[in-house]
C-alpha positions as CSV (number, residue, x, y, z in Angstrom):
1,M,-25.4,5.6,-65.7
2,S,-26.4,7.6,-62.8
3,R,-25.5,11.2,-62.9
4,F,-23.9,11.1,-59.9
5,V,-21.8,8.1,-61.1
6,D,-21.4,9.9,-64.5
7,G,-19.5,12.9,-62.7
8,I,-17.2,10.5,-60.6
9,V,-16.0,9.0,-63.5
10,A,-15.8,12.6,-64.8
11,A,-13.5,14.1,-62.5
12,A,-11.1,11.0,-62.4
13,R,-10.7,11.0,-66.3
14,E,-9.9,14.8,-65.8
15,N,-7.3,14.2,-62.8
16,A,-4.6,12.2,-64.3
17,G,-0.7,13.1,-64.4
18,P,0.5,16.1,-63.5
19,G,-1.3,19.0,-61.8
20,A,-3.8,16.4,-61.0
21,R,-6.2,17.0,-58.3
22,G,-6.8,14.3,-55.6
23,L,-6.8,13.1,-52.1
24,V,-4.1,12.8,-49.3
25,T,-4.4,10.1,-46.5
26,G,-2.3,8.8,-43.9
27,E,-1.4,12.2,-42.3
28,P,0.3,12.7,-39.9
29,D,2.6,9.7,-39.9
30,R,2.5,8.5,-43.3
31,P,1.3,10.9,-45.7
32,R,0.3,9.3,-49.2
33,R,-1.4,11.3,-52.1
34,R,-3.5,9.9,-54.7
35,T,-4.6,11.6,-58.1
36,W,-8.3,11.2,-58.2
37,N,-7.9,8.8,-61.3
38,Q,-5.6,6.7,-58.9
39,V,-8.2,6.3,-56.7
40,H,-10.8,5.5,-59.5
41,D,-8.2,3.0,-60.8
42,E,-8.1,1.0,-57.3
43,A,-12.0,1.7,-57.6
44,T,-12.6,-0.3,-60.7
45,R,-10.7,-2.8,-59.1
46,V,-12.9,-3.3,-56.5
47,A,-15.8,-2.9,-58.9
48,A,-14.8,-5.7,-61.1
49,A,-14.3,-7.7,-57.7
50,L,-17.7,-7.0,-56.4
51,S,-19.2,-8.1,-59.9
52,A,-17.9,-11.4,-59.7
53,E,-19.6,-11.9,-57.1
54,L,-22.7,-9.7,-56.5
55,A,-25.6,-8.6,-58.5
56,P,-26.3,-4.8,-59.4
57,G,-28.5,-3.8,-56.5
58,S,-27.4,-5.9,-53.8
59,A,-26.1,-3.8,-50.6
60,V,-22.3,-4.2,-49.7
61,A,-21.0,-2.8,-46.4
62,V,-17.7,-1.5,-45.3
63,L,-15.7,-1.8,-42.0
64,A,-12.3,-0.1,-41.8
65,A,-10.7,3.5,-40.4
66,D,-8.3,4.5,-43.2
67,P,-9.7,6.6,-45.7
68,G,-7.1,5.5,-48.2
69,L,-9.0,2.2,-48.0
70,I,-12.5,3.8,-47.6
71,A,-12.2,6.2,-50.8
72,P,-11.8,3.3,-53.5
73,A,-14.2,0.7,-51.6
74,V,-17.3,3.1,-51.4
75,Q,-16.6,4.3,-55.2
76,G,-15.8,0.4,-56.5
77,G,-19.4,-0.6,-54.8
78,W,-21.0,2.5,-56.8
79,L,-19.3,1.5,-60.3
80,A,-20.9,-1.7,-59.8
81,G,-24.4,-0.9,-59.3
82,C,-24.6,-1.7,-55.6
83,S,-25.5,0.1,-52.1
84,V,-23.0,0.9,-49.5
85,T,-23.3,1.2,-45.8
86,M,-20.4,2.6,-44.0
87,L,-20.9,0.5,-40.4
88,H,-20.3,2.5,-37.3
89,Q,-16.4,1.9,-35.6
90,P,-16.5,1.2,-31.8
91,T,-14.7,4.2,-29.4
92,P,-12.3,3.4,-27.1
93,R,-14.8,2.9,-24.4
94,T,-17.1,1.1,-26.8
95,D,-17.7,-2.7,-25.4
96,L,-16.5,-4.8,-28.6
97,A,-18.7,-7.8,-28.0
98,E,-22.1,-5.4,-27.8
99,W,-20.7,-3.4,-30.6
100,A,-20.1,-7.1,-32.7
101,Q,-23.8,-7.9,-31.8
102,D,-25.0,-4.5,-32.8
103,T,-23.3,-4.8,-36.2
104,L,-25.0,-7.9,-37.2
105,R,-28.2,-6.5,-36.5
106,V,-27.3,-3.6,-38.6
107,L,-26.3,-6.4,-41.3
108,A,-29.3,-8.7,-41.1
109,M,-31.3,-5.1,-41.2
110,I,-30.0,-3.9,-44.6
111,D,-29.5,-7.5,-46.0
112,A,-25.8,-7.1,-46.4
113,R,-24.3,-9.2,-49.0
114,L,-20.7,-8.6,-48.5
115,V,-18.9,-6.8,-45.8
116,L,-15.4,-5.4,-47.0
117,L,-13.2,-5.3,-43.9
118,G,-9.7,-2.9,-43.6
119,P,-7.7,-2.3,-40.5
120,P,-7.6,-2.4,-37.7
121,F,-11.1,-4.8,-38.0
122,E,-10.3,-7.3,-39.1
123,Q,-11.4,-9.6,-35.8
124,L,-14.8,-9.3,-36.8
125,A,-14.2,-11.7,-39.4
126,G,-14.8,-14.7,-36.8
127,V,-18.2,-13.2,-35.7
128,L,-19.0,-12.7,-39.5
129,D,-17.8,-16.2,-40.4
130,E,-19.7,-18.0,-37.1
131,N,-23.2,-15.8,-38.6
132,G,-22.4,-17.0,-42.0
133,V,-21.8,-13.2,-43.4
134,E,-19.3,-13.1,-46.6
135,H,-16.6,-11.2,-46.0
136,R,-13.9,-9.7,-48.1
137,D,-9.8,-8.2,-47.3
138,L,-10.5,-4.7,-48.6
139,T,-6.6,-4.1,-49.1
140,Q,-6.7,-7.1,-51.6
141,W,-9.5,-6.1,-53.5
142,A,-8.2,-2.9,-53.8
143,A,-5.2,-4.2,-55.9
144,Y,-7.3,-6.8,-57.5
145,D,-6.0,-8.1,-61.0
146,R,-9.0,-7.2,-62.8
147,R,-10.4,-3.5,-64.0
148,L,-14.4,-3.1,-64.4
149,D,-14.2,-1.5,-67.7
150,E,-18.1,0.3,-67.4
151,P,-20.1,1.3,-64.5
152,V,-23.1,-0.5,-64.3
153,P,-26.2,1.4,-65.2
154,V,-28.2,2.2,-62.7
155,G,-31.3,4.7,-62.4
156,E,-31.5,8.2,-60.3
157,D,-34.0,6.6,-57.7
158,A,-31.8,3.4,-57.4
159,T,-30.0,3.3,-53.6
160,A,-26.4,4.5,-53.3
161,L,-25.9,5.1,-49.5
162,L,-27.8,3.4,-47.0
163,Q,-27.0,6.3,-44.0
164,L,-27.1,4.4,-40.6
165,T,-29.0,7.0,-38.1
166,S,-27.4,8.1,-34.6
167,G,-30.0,6.3,-32.6
168,S,-30.0,3.4,-30.1
169,A,-28.1,0.5,-32.4
170,A,-30.1,-2.1,-30.8
171,E,-32.9,-0.6,-33.2
172,P,-30.9,-0.1,-36.0
173,K,-32.3,2.5,-38.9
174,A,-30.9,3.1,-42.0
175,V,-31.9,6.5,-44.1
176,R,-32.2,5.3,-48.0
177,I,-30.3,7.9,-50.3
178,T,-30.5,7.4,-53.9
179,H,-28.4,8.3,-56.4
180,G,-30.9,11.4,-57.5
181,N,-30.5,12.4,-53.6
182,L,-26.8,12.3,-53.9
183,D,-26.5,13.8,-56.8
184,A,-29.3,17.1,-56.0
185,N,-27.4,17.6,-52.7
186,A,-24.0,17.6,-54.3
187,A,-25.2,20.1,-56.9
188,A,-26.9,22.2,-54.3
189,M,-23.9,22.3,-51.8
190,V,-21.7,23.1,-54.7
191,A,-23.1,26.2,-55.9
192,T,-23.9,27.7,-52.4
193,A,-20.8,27.1,-51.1
194,R,-19.1,28.2,-54.3
195,L,-16.7,25.2,-54.3
196,D,-14.2,25.7,-57.2
197,A,-12.3,22.5,-58.3
198,E,-9.7,23.5,-59.3
199,R,-8.8,25.5,-56.6
200,D,-10.6,24.9,-53.3
201,V,-9.0,22.3,-50.7
202,A,-11.0,20.7,-48.7
203,V,-9.5,19.1,-45.2
204,S,-11.3,16.6,-42.9
205,W,-11.0,14.3,-39.7
206,L,-15.0,13.8,-39.9
207,P,-15.6,9.8,-39.7
208,L,-17.0,8.6,-42.5
209,F,-19.7,6.6,-41.1
210,H,-21.2,10.1,-40.6
211,D,-23.2,11.9,-43.1
212,M,-21.2,14.8,-43.2
213,G,-18.0,13.1,-43.3
214,M,-18.9,10.5,-46.1
215,V,-20.9,12.9,-47.9
216,G,-19.6,16.6,-47.3
217,C,-16.0,15.6,-46.9
218,L,-15.1,12.9,-49.1
219,T,-18.0,12.3,-51.7
220,V,-18.5,15.8,-52.9
221,P,-14.5,16.3,-53.8
222,M,-14.8,13.0,-55.2
223,S,-17.5,14.2,-57.8
224,I,-15.9,17.3,-58.3
225,G,-12.4,16.5,-58.5
226,M,-11.5,19.3,-55.6
227,E,-8.2,18.2,-53.5
228,A,-8.9,16.6,-50.1
229,V,-7.0,16.1,-47.2
230,K,-8.6,13.1,-45.4
231,V,-7.8,11.8,-41.3
232,T,-9.2,10.3,-39.0
233,P,-11.8,10.4,-35.9
234,A,-9.2,9.4,-33.8
235,D,-6.3,11.6,-35.5
236,F,-8.1,14.5,-33.8
237,L,-9.0,13.5,-31.1
238,A,-5.5,12.6,-29.7
239,R,-4.3,16.0,-30.6
240,P,-6.7,18.7,-32.0
241,L,-3.8,21.1,-33.4
242,L,-3.5,18.6,-36.2
243,W,-6.5,20.0,-37.4
244,P,-5.2,23.4,-37.8
245,E,-2.3,21.8,-38.8
246,L,-3.0,20.5,-42.2
247,I,-5.0,23.4,-42.9
248,S,-2.1,25.2,-42.6
249,R,0.4,22.8,-44.7
250,Y,-2.1,22.3,-47.7
251,G,-3.6,25.3,-47.9
252,G,-6.9,24.3,-47.1
253,T,-9.9,26.6,-47.9
254,V,-12.6,24.0,-46.9
255,T,-13.7,22.5,-43.5
256,A,-16.6,21.3,-41.5
257,A,-16.8,20.4,-38.0
258,P,-19.5,20.0,-35.2
259,N,-19.6,23.0,-32.5
260,F,-17.8,21.0,-29.9
261,A,-14.8,20.7,-32.1
262,Y,-14.9,24.2,-32.9
263,A,-14.5,25.2,-29.3
264,V,-12.1,22.6,-28.3
265,T,-9.6,23.9,-31.1
266,G,-10.3,27.7,-30.2
267,R,-9.2,26.5,-26.3
268,R,-5.9,24.9,-27.8
269,M,-5.0,27.5,-30.5
270,A,-5.4,30.4,-27.8
271,R,-2.4,28.6,-26.1
272,A,-0.5,28.0,-29.2
273,E,2.8,30.1,-30.2
274,D,2.4,33.1,-32.3
275,G,3.3,32.3,-35.9
276,E,2.6,28.3,-35.3
277,F,-0.2,28.3,-37.9
278,D,-0.9,29.9,-41.5
279,L,-5.1,30.0,-41.5
280,S,-5.3,32.8,-44.2
281,S,-6.7,30.4,-46.7
282,L,-9.6,29.2,-44.9
283,R,-12.3,30.6,-46.6
284,F,-15.6,28.2,-45.6
285,A,-15.7,26.9,-42.3
286,L,-19.0,24.5,-41.8
287,N,-20.5,24.5,-38.5
288,G,-23.1,21.8,-38.4
289,A,-24.5,18.3,-36.9
290,E,-25.2,19.7,-33.3
291,P,-26.4,23.3,-31.7
292,V,-24.1,26.0,-32.9
293,D,-23.2,28.3,-29.8
294,P,-22.6,31.3,-31.2
295,E,-19.8,32.3,-28.3
296,A,-17.8,28.8,-28.7
297,V,-17.7,30.3,-32.4
298,R,-16.4,33.4,-31.6
299,A,-13.9,32.1,-29.5
300,F,-12.6,30.0,-32.3
301,T,-12.2,32.8,-34.7
302,G,-10.5,34.9,-32.2
303,A,-8.4,32.5,-31.2
304,G,-7.8,32.0,-35.0
305,A,-7.2,35.6,-35.6
306,R,-3.6,36.0,-34.9
307,F,-3.1,33.1,-37.4
308,G,-4.6,34.8,-40.6
309,L,-7.9,33.1,-39.7
310,S,-10.8,35.4,-41.1
311,G,-13.8,36.4,-38.7
312,T,-16.4,35.6,-41.6
313,C,-15.0,32.5,-42.3
314,M,-18.0,30.3,-40.2
315,V,-20.7,29.5,-42.0
316,C,-23.8,28.0,-39.6
317,A,-25.6,25.2,-41.2
318,Y,-28.8,23.3,-40.8
319,G,-28.8,18.9,-42.0
320,M,-29.8,15.6,-41.5
321,A,-29.0,12.5,-43.3
322,E,-32.7,12.5,-44.5
323,S,-32.0,15.0,-46.7
324,T,-28.7,13.2,-47.9
325,L,-26.4,16.1,-45.8
326,A,-27.5,19.7,-46.4
327,V,-30.6,21.9,-45.9
328,S,-29.3,25.4,-45.5
329,F,-26.2,27.2,-45.5
330,A,-26.0,30.5,-44.1
331,P,-24.6,33.5,-46.4
332,L,-20.7,33.2,-46.9
333,D,-18.5,35.9,-46.1
334,R,-20.6,37.4,-42.9
335,G,-19.5,35.1,-40.4
336,V,-22.0,33.7,-37.6
337,E,-25.0,35.9,-37.5
338,V,-28.1,35.3,-34.8
339,D,-31.6,36.4,-34.1
340,E,-31.8,37.7,-30.8
341,V,-35.1,36.8,-29.5
342,D,-37.6,37.3,-26.2
343,V,-37.5,34.5,-23.9
344,D,-40.9,34.5,-22.7
345,A,-42.8,35.1,-26.0
346,L,-40.8,31.6,-27.2
347,E,-41.5,30.0,-24.2
348,R,-44.7,30.5,-23.4
349,E,-46.1,31.6,-27.1
350,R,-43.9,29.7,-29.1
351,R,-43.1,32.9,-30.7
352,A,-39.5,34.1,-31.8
353,E,-40.2,37.7,-31.0
354,P,-37.3,40.3,-31.2
355,A,-35.5,40.6,-28.0
356,G,-36.8,43.7,-26.1
357,T,-35.5,45.0,-22.4
358,G,-36.3,41.3,-21.1
359,R,-34.3,37.9,-20.6
360,S,-33.4,37.2,-24.1
361,R,-31.6,34.4,-26.1
362,S,-29.3,34.3,-29.4
363,F,-29.9,31.7,-32.3
364,A,-27.8,31.3,-35.4
365,L,-29.3,32.1,-38.2
366,L,-28.7,29.0,-40.5
367,G,-29.7,30.3,-44.0
368,E,-32.1,29.8,-46.5
369,P,-33.1,26.3,-48.3
370,L,-30.5,25.4,-50.6
371,P,-31.5,25.0,-54.4
372,G,-34.3,22.4,-54.4
373,L,-35.7,21.9,-51.3
374,E,-38.2,23.7,-48.9
375,V,-38.9,24.6,-45.6
376,K,-41.8,25.3,-43.3
377,A,-43.2,25.6,-40.0
378,V,-46.2,23.9,-39.0
379,D,-48.2,23.7,-35.5
380,D,-49.3,20.6,-34.0
381,A,-52.4,20.1,-36.7
382,G,-49.8,20.3,-39.4
383,E,-51.2,23.9,-40.5
384,A,-48.4,26.3,-42.1
385,L,-46.9,29.0,-39.6
386,G,-46.1,32.6,-40.3
387,E,-42.5,33.8,-40.2
388,R,-41.3,33.7,-36.2
389,A,-43.7,31.3,-35.1
390,V,-42.2,28.0,-33.8
391,G,-43.4,24.6,-34.7
392,E,-41.8,21.5,-35.9
393,L,-39.7,21.9,-39.4
394,R,-40.5,20.2,-42.4
395,I,-38.5,19.6,-45.5
396,R,-39.3,18.9,-49.1
397,G,-37.0,18.2,-52.3
398,A,-34.8,16.5,-54.8
399,A,-32.3,15.4,-52.0
400,V,-35.1,14.1,-49.7
401,T,-35.0,10.6,-48.8
402,P,-37.6,8.5,-50.4
403,G,-37.6,6.4,-46.9
404,Y,-35.7,4.1,-44.2
405,L,-34.6,0.6,-43.7
406,T,-36.0,-0.6,-40.2
407,A,-35.4,-4.0,-38.7
408,N,-39.2,-4.5,-39.2
409,G,-38.8,-3.8,-42.9
410,P,-39.1,-0.5,-45.3
411,L,-40.7,2.6,-43.9
412,P,-41.4,5.7,-45.7
413,A,-39.8,8.9,-44.9
414,Q,-42.0,11.5,-46.6
415,D,-46.1,12.0,-46.6
416,A,-48.4,12.1,-48.9
417,A,-47.6,15.4,-50.1
418,G,-43.7,14.6,-50.1
419,W,-42.8,16.7,-46.9
420,L,-40.2,15.1,-44.5
421,H,-41.3,15.3,-40.8
422,T,-37.8,16.4,-39.2
423,G,-38.7,16.7,-35.4
424,D,-36.6,19.9,-34.9
425,E,-38.6,22.8,-33.5
426,G,-37.6,25.8,-35.1
427,Y,-38.8,28.9,-37.4
428,L,-38.2,31.1,-40.6
429,V,-37.1,34.7,-40.4
430,G,-36.3,36.5,-43.1
431,G,-36.4,33.2,-45.6
432,Q,-33.2,31.5,-42.8
433,V,-34.0,28.6,-40.8
434,V,-33.5,29.0,-37.2
435,I,-33.6,25.8,-34.6
436,C,-34.5,25.7,-31.4
437,G,-34.2,21.9,-30.6
438,R,-35.7,18.1,-30.7
439,R,-39.3,18.2,-30.5
440,K,-39.1,15.3,-28.4
441,D,-36.5,16.8,-25.7
442,V,-38.3,19.8,-25.1
443,I,-38.7,20.2,-21.1
444,I,-42.5,21.8,-20.4
445,M,-42.8,23.6,-17.1
446,G,-45.4,25.6,-16.1
447,G,-46.8,26.5,-19.5
448,R,-43.0,27.5,-20.8
449,N,-41.4,25.3,-22.9
450,I,-37.6,25.1,-21.7
451,F,-34.8,24.2,-24.4
452,P,-32.1,21.5,-23.1
453,V,-29.4,23.4,-25.0
454,D,-30.1,26.6,-22.7
455,V,-29.6,24.5,-19.5
456,E,-26.6,22.7,-20.8
457,R,-25.0,25.6,-22.0
458,A,-25.3,27.4,-18.5
459,A,-24.1,24.1,-17.0
460,C,-21.0,24.1,-19.3
461,E,-20.4,27.6,-17.8
462,V,-19.2,26.5,-14.3
463,D,-16.2,25.7,-13.5
464,G,-15.1,22.0,-13.6
465,V,-18.1,20.9,-15.9
466,R,-16.2,19.4,-19.5
467,A,-17.2,21.5,-22.1
468,G,-19.8,20.0,-24.3
469,N,-20.8,17.4,-21.9
470,A,-23.8,18.2,-20.1
471,A,-27.2,17.1,-20.9
472,A,-30.7,18.5,-19.8
473,V,-33.2,15.3,-19.6
474,R,-36.8,15.2,-19.0
475,L,-37.7,13.0,-15.7
476,D,-40.7,11.0,-16.0
477,A,-43.5,13.2,-14.2
478,G,-46.1,10.4,-13.3
479,D,-48.4,12.4,-11.4
480,R,-46.2,15.0,-10.8
481,R,-45.0,17.9,-12.3
482,E,-42.7,18.0,-15.4
483,R,-38.8,17.8,-13.9
484,F,-35.7,17.8,-15.2
485,A,-32.2,17.1,-14.6
486,V,-28.9,18.0,-15.2
487,V,-26.4,15.3,-16.0
488,L,-22.7,16.3,-16.5
489,E,-18.9,15.2,-16.6
490,S,-16.3,16.4,-14.1
491,K,-13.2,15.4,-13.0
492,S,-14.7,16.0,-9.5
493,A,-17.1,12.9,-10.0
494,G,-16.6,10.8,-6.6
495,T,-14.7,13.4,-4.6
496,G,-17.2,13.9,-1.8
497,E,-17.5,17.7,-0.9
498,A,-15.9,19.3,-4.4
499,E,-18.5,16.9,-6.3
500,K,-20.9,18.7,-3.9
501,D,-19.9,22.2,-4.4
502,L,-20.1,21.7,-8.4
503,R,-24.1,20.4,-8.0
504,K,-24.8,23.1,-6.1
505,A,-23.1,25.7,-8.6
506,V,-24.4,23.8,-11.4
507,A,-28.1,24.5,-9.9
508,A,-27.6,28.0,-9.2
509,R,-26.0,28.9,-12.8
510,V,-29.4,26.9,-14.0
511,V,-31.9,29.1,-12.2
512,D,-29.7,31.8,-13.3
513,A,-30.4,31.1,-16.6
514,V,-33.8,29.6,-17.3
515,G,-35.1,30.5,-14.0
516,V,-36.4,27.0,-13.4
517,R,-34.3,24.8,-10.5
518,P,-33.3,21.2,-12.0
519,A,-34.5,18.2,-9.7
520,A,-31.2,16.8,-9.6
521,V,-27.8,17.1,-11.0
522,V,-25.8,14.4,-11.3
523,V,-22.3,14.3,-11.6
524,L,-20.4,11.8,-14.0
525,A,-16.5,10.5,-14.5
526,P,-15.2,12.2,-17.7
527,G,-16.4,9.7,-20.9
528,S,-19.5,8.3,-18.9
529,L,-22.0,10.3,-20.9
530,P,-24.2,7.6,-23.0
531,K,-23.5,9.1,-27.0
532,T,-24.1,8.4,-30.0
533,P,-21.2,6.7,-32.6
534,S,-21.2,10.1,-34.2
535,G,-20.7,11.9,-30.7
536,K,-24.3,13.3,-30.2
537,L,-25.5,13.3,-26.5
538,R,-28.1,10.4,-26.3
539,R,-30.6,12.2,-24.0
540,A,-33.1,9.0,-23.1
541,A,-30.5,6.8,-22.2
542,T,-28.8,9.8,-20.1
543,A,-32.0,10.3,-18.0
544,E,-31.5,6.2,-16.8
545,L,-28.6,7.4,-15.4
546,V,-30.8,9.6,-12.8
547,P,-31.3,8.1,-9.5
548,A,-35.0,8.3,-8.5
549,C,-36.1,11.7,-6.6
């Protein structure tokens, strides 16, 4: 049995009976709590049903919304020696016909032998039948009449999780996470975050088809037997204040989210009544999956101070599916710490020199690499760079995936020396990781390297622009100099003079921030920006929305 599965089984056995820790789902309407032993019992039933139909090593896909159904389904897959893939779920603006076709492409890529369907995705059954894809009702399998007595033995290099990336669904790709990868990264996170299974309570609404939601907020609590409260992204988006409500109700100590969620929740908490929440228990609020905006973090912790929230609870992090989840965590109990650097040296010399009297830029410090991981910055020739020199970040270690599955077959993820090329621009300072942006998105103008996040933050400072919904995109220069555009969402879209005034204000603010004027400012209606299923901006797709200019 793998160390990872061994830990899950041990945690289940330790959490049976009175006082046992477990999983709460169904909030806010129908809360349901089960001990980890009860979740494990359902998982052994799912595993028995899987073992009756599939050979060990088979790929199983899961499509369901309820975390209460998903938890025993994924554990059951691991107990049966199968790999698990969480399929992307449609958003309210998703074209369901396109989503169904994208899902079929993913299933073919991973060679899925079975799809476990749960509410509200039963409507996909007809499409699966038409295409010869086997599927089963997950609600029935969780109550299967037999149990798997012992987990199917698997090696540390066996595939546990095929984590779909956030790229275009037309060209799907899955990161192959092994049992050894999961064990290494989970152990490193537990140690670095100082997780205490007996005292900590994780509260999360993150999607389980995303690595932060699946690995960080479900798999880790399951593997160490830590209390967890899990709701859905739809629950959070419908009412963001549900998040602090659940932290208050369950004494949440640990949570995680991308930066935009802290920004949204901070604005809502600022308008809440005194005494509405009790956030004094929260000690570890991880901020990752997208660029960290120090001002948004300060607004969140400032709004939460009235409710007992500690200003030092925020932990900025760097991670990616290719490292299973986490690469680095900022030091605990210190809050957001930033590196203030000189803009001219950064843009022209690719060096993060400490700021002087000129223009400056603040980057969040993301901590040292977790145990078992190495990080280095390299130049275009692949040579290692010194401290504060900006280059591509590469990572190596036990948690790093051996490779990908693609529509064209397997693809290795590591070079000959075991390094994974992340595609992220960044640097190291005092041993801590700093991220500047994605290499492919950097805008080069007049010998300067302009990072899209600087432009996007400036645009979002203008009244009328939806927070977190602006994208700076490179335009095909052809024979002309490099250009860029700003594409944003606003209620002013299509309003004539109001939209025109907004475009002017955004262009002026961007010039003030980066010293360069965008070739175009495009205003879209709310909900129009192309995003990945996990909510990240898709800049390449966004660039296609810019009229020729």
